[in-house]
N, C-alpha and C positions, 0 to 999 in steps of 0.2 A: 504431785504425780497423778492423782485422780483427776484433777482439772485438765492436765495434759492429755490423758487418755480420753476424757470426754470430748475435748476439742478435736482429737483425731477421728473419733467416731462420727462427730457432726460433719467434719469435712468429707469423710467417706460417704456418708449418707447423702450429703448435698451433691457429690460427684455422681453417685448412683442415680439420684433423681434426675440430674441434668442429662445423663446418658439415656435414661428411659424416655425423657421428653424428646431428645434428639432422634432416637429410633422411632418413636411414635410419629414425629413430624415427617421423618423420611418416608415411612410407610404410607402416611396420608398423602404426601406428594406423589408417590408412585401410583397410588390408587386413583388420583384425580388428574394425572399429567395429561391424559388425552383430552380433558375438558378445559385445560388452561389455554390461554392465547398462544399461538405458534411462536416458538423461540426463533428470533432473528439469527441467522447463521453468521452474518457479517456486520461489522460495526457501522457501516454507512449504506445508504440506499444505492449509492453509485457502485460500490463493490457488488452488491446483490444483483443489480441490473446487468452489470458486465458479466458476472458469473453465469447468470441465466442465459445471456446471449451466446456465450461460448459453449455452454452445455447444449443449447439448441442446435448450434451449427454442427457440433460434433455428432449429435444424435441424428442429424439429417444427412450425415455422410460427408460433410464438408471438411476438407483437409486444410487446417490453418498452418501455413508454412512459416510465416514470419510474425513475431509478436513484438510490438513496441512497448517498452516499459519505462517508467520514470514517474515524476511528479506531475502536477498540473501543467508544467512547462512542456512536457511531452504530450500530455493529453490534448493540449491545444496546438502543439507544434508539429505533430506528425499525423497525416491524414490518410487512414487506410483506404478510404474510398478512392482518392487520387491514385494511391499505390496500386490498388487492385485493378483499376481501369487501364493502367498502362503496363501491367506486368502479367506474366503467366503464373504468378504465385498469388496466394491469398494471404493477406495480413490482417491482424487484429490489434487495436490499440487498447492494451490492458493497463495503461498508466493509471495511477491512483493519486488523486489530489491529496496533498499534505504528506505523501510518502517520501521516505529517504532510503538510503541504501540498506539499512538494517531491515526495514519492512519489505523492501523489494526482494532481497535475497531469499527470504523464506517463502514469500508469495510466489516467486517465479519457480523455485526449485520444488516446493512441496505441493503447489496448486496448479500453476499454469502449464508447466511442462508435462506432468502426468496426464492432464486433461487434453491438451492439444497435440502433444508429440511434435511440436514445431521443430524445424531444423535450424532456425535462426532466431536469436534474441537481440533486439536493438535496444541498447541502454542509453537514454539521453540524460546528461548530467549538467548541472550548474553548480557554482560554489555553495549555494544554499543546501544542495543535496548531500554535501560532505560535511556540513556543519554539525559537530558533535553536541553543541549546546542549544540547538533549536528547540523551543518549547513545543511548537506544533509537531515537529518531527518525532520527538520523544513521546508525546501524548498519542500520536497516531500509532506508533510502534506498540505501545502498551495495549491500546484498544484492539489492534489487529491480532497481536500474538495471543491475547486472551479470549478471542472470539470463538464461538462454537465451530465455525468453519475451519479456522486454522488448527484448533485442537483436534478436530477429526481428521485433518489432512496431514499434519506434520509428522515427520519421523523424529521421535525424541533424540536429542543429542547429549543429554546428561540426565543424572538421576532425578533432578528437580522436574525437568520436563516429562520424564516418564511418570512420575507421581501425579503431575497435573493432568496428563492424558488419562491415566487410570481413574482418577477421581471423577473426571468429567463423564467418562463412559459408564461408571458404575454407581455414582452417588447423586441422587436427584437434587439434593440441597445445593451441591456444587454446580450441577448442570443448569439449574433453573435460577441461578443467582441474579441474572438481569431482570427477571420477572419479579423475584422477591424484593428487589430494590425499587420496584415501581408499584407500590400498593394501589395507586389510583387506577392503573390499568387492570390489575387483578379484580378490583371492585367493579370496574366497567364490564369486564368479561362476565362476572357473576350475575349482573343484571341485564346482560345481553346488549350492551351499548359500546363495546370495544371497537374503536376505529384505529386503523393503521396510522402511524405518524406521518406527517407531511414529508415529502422528499427533501433531503438536505442538499441535494444538488440536482441539476437537470438530468433527465433520462438521457443516456448516451444514444447517439444516432447509429446508423448502420456500421457494423464492425467496430463498435466502440468509438466512433468519431465524435468530435465536438465542434459544432459549427455555430455556437450560440453567441459569439461576440462580433459578428460581421457588422461593419459600419460604425462601430463605436470609435470616438476620437481617442488619441493617445492620452493616457492619464499618468502624469508624474507628480500628482498633487500630494500634499501631506496626508490627505484622507486615505490614499493608497499606501504611501511610503511608511508612515509611522506605525501602523499595525503590523506591516510586513517586517519592519526592523525589530519591533518588540517581540515577535513570536517566531520569526523565521531565521533571522541572522543575529539574534541576541547571543551574547557570550560566544562570539564567533571563534571557532577553532577547528582546524582540519588536521587529519593525520591519525586520528584515533579510531574509535569503534565503527564509524561510518565507512571510513576508507578500508578498514579490515573486512567489513561485510562485503564491500564491493570486490575485494580481492578473492574472498571465498566464493562469491557468486561466479566470477569469471573462471576460477579454478574448477568449480563444479560443472560449469558448462563445458569446459575443455575435456574433463573426464568423461562426460556423457556424449562427447563428439557432437556438441551443438555449436554452430557458428555463433560467435559473439561480435557485435559491432558496437563500439563505444563512441558516442557522439558528444563532442563538446558543444552544447546547445547554444544557438544564437541568443544574445542579449543586447539590449539597446546601449547606446553610449552612456546613458545615465545609470546603468545598473551598478557599476563599480562604486559610485558615490555612496551607496548604501552600506558598503563594507567598512570596517574600522580603519583599514589602511589600504585604500583602493588599489594602488599600483602593486604593492607587495602581495596583497591577498590574491589578486587576479593572476599574478605571475606564479605564485605558489600553487594555486589551483591548476593552472595549465600544466605545470611540471608534474604534479602528482597524478593528474588524470592521464596524461600521455604515457608517463612511465608505467603506471599500473596496467594500462591497456596493452602496451607493447610487451611487457614482461609476461603477461598471461597468454600472449599469442592472439589477442583479439585484434580486429581491424579498428583502426582509430581514424575518426573523421572530425576534423576541426572546422566547425561551422559557426564559430563564435562571432565572426565579423562579416558574415555574408550579407547582412541586411541593414538598411538604414532605419532611422528612428520612426519614420512614417509607416514602416512595416509592422510595428508593434502596437498593441493596445495598452501596454504598460511596460516598464523596463524589463520585465521577465517573460512576457507572453506574446507570441506572434499572432497576427491577424490571420484569418483563414486563407487568404490568397498567398501570403508568404509561407504559411504552413504547407500548402500544396506544392509550392516551388521547392521547399526543403525536402519534402517527401519524394518528389520526382528525382532529385539529386541522389537520394539515398539508395534508390533502386539500383543505380550503377555500382554502388559500394558493397552491396550485399551479394555474397557468393551465390552461384546458381544452386537451385534445389538439387539435392542428391537423387531425388526421384525423377 
């Protein structure tokens, strides 16, 4: 009995000491937070650069009427410079490389729309974007949803998200986790040699455009295809969380009276060969996408077979000239601005 009571006292003492250490560490972090390296709001330099562009445009009084969203297929496949030059509306390409519908749903509803007040969202989709098993898609969702930018912007939808948001805003240990996991950067900051990390993707051009692949030959090699299959279309399955996220996104756009345009994005003739069951998977994707778009009241544009192989730089991504052609076609499909 005595041994048991001694053990309990030791456990309580250890817990008290741990709590004191945590509180001391929290207070020390709060006292030195201003001297620490700046906390990156977003998980990639691409998102940071695009957010800065949109914020600058809005602060300068520019009205962004149309926003293109999707993965890198949209980033390279829809050209806002072409759109803006031939339209009386202003567009911005807010597509995010590696994103899928779960990431885009929150990014559009909680970040893009409140910032831009756009009246039209154009969502470009390929089968990869509805794959529930994609490693890259799931990794990107985790990084984006846990980033300071999203935690500050999002409206919590459940108790767990409310707790996460509260902890981020009020507890320095939680808020500064990315820095605490990078002791090398903290040490560099302490001695005054902290350098910002290299960009993980090229800086976006005007209005979020991407013109970086002009002139490159078509690439359908194993060097492109094997990593893409391993991380993008692995464990391929549609109809679960990604599709549900798309349905929620379109429903929320309809509730906010924002026009939604869903584009079945062009892919090369080789694209289907990377799917487990090419004919069945493409047919299932076409059916799911069109049905989801029409049931939500969105405008549906089937651009899947509009271009030939020479118009692509790889099976999933258009070359700039073809992207300009697709963008010009989309202008006719987008409803006139309410203003």
